[in-house]
N, C-alpha and C positions, 0 to 999 in steps of 0.2 A: 608293393615294392617294385620299382621298375629301374631300368638302366640309368635313366637321368638322375634319379635319387641316389643310386649307388655311386655314380660318378661324382656327384656333389659331395657325398660323404667322404669318398676317397680324397678329394681335393683338400679336405680339412686337415689331413694328417701330413706328417713330414718324413717319418722314418718307418718303413714297412717291413714286416716279416711276412713273406708270401710262402705258404706251406701247402704242398701237394701231398697226396697220400702215399703210404708205403706200398710195396709191390707196384711200382709206377707203370701205368699203361700209357698209351699214346695220348689219351685225352688229358690226363692229369699233367703229363709233361708239357704238352703244347699249351694248355691253359696257364701253367706257371710261366712259361716263356713269354706268352702274349701279355700276361699281366706285367712282367718285367718291362716289356716294350712300352706299355701304357704309363707306368710309373716314371720311366726315363723321359718320356715325352712331357710329363707333367712337372719334371724337375725335382722329383722326390728321391730320397735315399732309400735303398731297399736291399734286402738279402733274399734270394730264392733258396728255399729249403725243401729237400726231400730226403728223409732219413733211410735211404736204401740205394742199392746199386742200380744204375741205369744201363739198360741193355745196349750193346754196341750198335745195333741197327738204328738207334735214334741219334747217333753221334753226328750225323750230317746236318742236324738242325742247328741253325745259327744261334749262338749264345748258349748252347747246352752246357758249356763249361762253367757258366755262371751258377748253375744249380749246385748247392753245397749240401753235404750230409750233416752239417752242424751249424748252429747259429750262435755259438759261444762268443761272447764279447761284443755282440751287436746290440746296441741300445735302441729299441723300437717303441713307437707309441701306438702302433696299430698292427694287428694281425689280420691277414686275408687268407682264409682257407679256401681251397679249390677242390671240387669234385670229391668231397669227403663227408661222411655222415656224422662224424664226431671227432673229438680231439685224439682219441686212441688211434684212429686211422691215420692221423698225421704225426703220430709218435711224439706228442707233447702234452703237458699238463695244461689245464685251463689257465691262461695268463691273466694278469691284473690290468690289462689294457683293453682298449676297444677291439672287438672282434667282428670282422665282416665275413660272413659265411656265404659263399657262392657255390651253388650245387644244382644238379638236375636229378638227383636220386629220390625216389619215394621214401626211402628209409632214413632220410636226413632227420636228425634229432633236434633241429632248430636251436643249436647251441650258441649262436652268435648274438651279439648286441644288435646287429642288423643281419637279417636272413633274406637273401635273394635266392629264392628257390623257384625254378621253372621245370617242373617234373615232366612237362610235355615236350621239352626241348631234347633233341637227340644227343647233345654233348655239351659239356661245360665250356669247351673251347668256343662254341658259338656265342655263349653269353659274354665271354671276355672280348670276343671279336666285336660284339655290339658296342662295348665300351670304347674300344679303339676307334671305331668309326664315329661314334658320338663325340669323342674328344678331338676329332680331326687329326689323329696321329697318322704318320706316314704308313701306308700299307703297300709293301713291295712284294716281290716274289718270295722273299725270305719269310715274311709273315704269312703269305699264302701257303707256303710249304708246311708251316705249323698247322694251319687250319685244315688243310687237306689231310695231313697225317693223322690229326686227331679224329677227323670224321671217318677216315678209312678204317682205323683200328676200332673205334667205338661202335661202328656198324658191322663189324666182322667182315670187312671187305665188301660192304654194301649188300649183305644178304639177310641181316636181321630186320625185324619189324620196325625198328626205329629209323629206317631209311625214309625220310620225308621229302616232300617237294622242296622244302627249305634247304635240306642237305644238298640236294642235286643242284639247286640254284647257286648256292655258295660255292660248291665245287667248280661250277662253270665260271663263276666270277673270278676265282683265284687262278684258274687256268688261263684266263685272259691276261694275268700278270706274268705269265711265263712258267707257271708250275708244270712240271712234267709228271702227269698222273701215272704213267706206266713205270717211271723210275721209282716213285714212292711205293707203288704196289709191289714191285720186285724187291725193294729193300725190306718191306714188311713181311714178305712171305718166303724169302730166300733161306735155305738151310744148307749147312755144310754136311759132309758125309757122316760125321759122327751124330749130328742132330737128326739126320734121316734114319740112321741106325736106331737112335732112341725112339723115334716115331714108330718104327717097326716093332720094337719091344712093347711099347705102350699099346699099340693096336692089337697085339696078340692077346691082351687081357680083356678085349671087348666081351661084355656079357649083356645079353638082352633078356629081360625078365619082366613080364606083366606091364608092358608099356614103358619100361625104364631101360635105358641103355647107358652103361657106364664103362669107363676105362680107368686104368690105374697107373700111377707113376710112383715107383718106390725108389728109395735111396740106392738099393743094390743095382738098379738099372744104370745109374751113372757110372759105376765102376765097370760094369759089363761092356759099355761102349767107349770108355776112356774119357769121360767128361767130368769136370768138377761142378760144384753147385753154381759157380759164376758163369759157366760157359753154355748152359743149356738154354734153349728157347722153345717153350711149349705153348706160346700164346694162342696159336690157332688150332691146337689139337682137339679142342672140344667140338669143333665143327664136324668132325667125323662121326661120332655117335649121334649127334643131333641131326645129321642128314639122312638117317634111316627112316623110310616111310612108316608112318603109324606110331612112331615114338612120341610119347607125351612129355617125358622129362629125360634129358641127358645130363650125366654127372661125370666130372673129371676129378678123381681123387688124387691128391698129392701128399705123399708122406714127407714130413719134415721131422726126421727122427731126433736130431740134436735138440730141437726145441720141444719135443714131445707133443707136436701139433699135427693135426690132419687138416688139410685145406681142401675145400670143395668149390668147384665152379658148376653152376647150374644153368641149363639152357632149355628153352621150350619154344617150339615153332607151332605147337598145337593148341594154343589158347590157355594153357595152364600158367597161373601166376607163380613163377618161381621166386619172386621177391618174398612172398608170404612163406614159402617153404624155407628159404634161407634164413628168415627171421627166427625160425625154430631153433637155429643153431647160433644165434647171436650175430647173424650177417644180414645182408640185404642187397639192394641194388635196383633192378628194374623188373617189370613183369616177365620179360623174355630172357633176361640175363642177369644173374645175381651170383654172389659168392659168400663164403663163410669160412671161419676157422674155428676149430675146437680143440681143447686139450684132451687128448685121448691116445691110448695105444692104437696103432694103425688099424688092426683087424677089428678091434672092439668098436672104434669110431665108425669105420666103414659099415659094419653090420647095423649099427644104430641108425645111420643115415638112410640106408636102403629100407629098413623096416619102417621108418617114419615117412619116407617118401611114398611107399605103398599105402600106408594109412591115409596120407594126405590125398592121394589120388582116389582112394575109395570114398573119402568124405565128400569129394566133388562128384561122385558118381561116375568117375572115369574108369 
């Protein structure tokens, strides 16, 4: 499966539901926006759908208001999923129409009628950008900002192992269109005083144990610093435990008390495949960066994850 085949298949449809994943990050948001640009260029009808809140820091992206939290009432003949391993991740049941699945995660379940998977690509937004260029769609500073934002966030600010020569070439290309790299970097990393206070609380939980470093984010911390669940921004906090020399696996635990869920982000800069670790808890992602959710009381779930992480490292001889 290649870009030319996918573009040909997209051209066959007329009305598209474009679905990005919940807990939307920069890659899924920009992939969704870029796909909207492509469909508009092709003269198609479409709805962009992500069933979750979008963080304010992404509001500068052109067309972000097009992304809806519901697709009720929209009659579609094709679904395009982006940056997601399964239908659960895009918060929808398997539809009775054609599904085009576009993703770069190793954990993708190949659930589409057409599956375009490029697990060696650094970001899904690169794949959609391929389609835009192949279709001869206009590529301006606005599309460039989408691509740069997706790449900046997906590479952890250009520090993860998925920073490739292609990533840097594309960044240079879009900067030639007038993209201000420093402005986007500031938008993605800026924190107000309450979020900085939250970072302090979270870092105070840092624990280092047998090659594992983890930090915790509990619901009580939001009350302590005067934030609600829609106001916090913890996207980059995992970089702190993962920056400790000698750490094999870093984990960021997030308590979601109301849902009875514990969420984990895993990182590794030491050659440990955390995609396989996340899979033990029903999650997945990439060898160096993965995530998972599990139904559990917070302390019980945290203890289980730490125990299994130690067992996993031991099985690797680490």
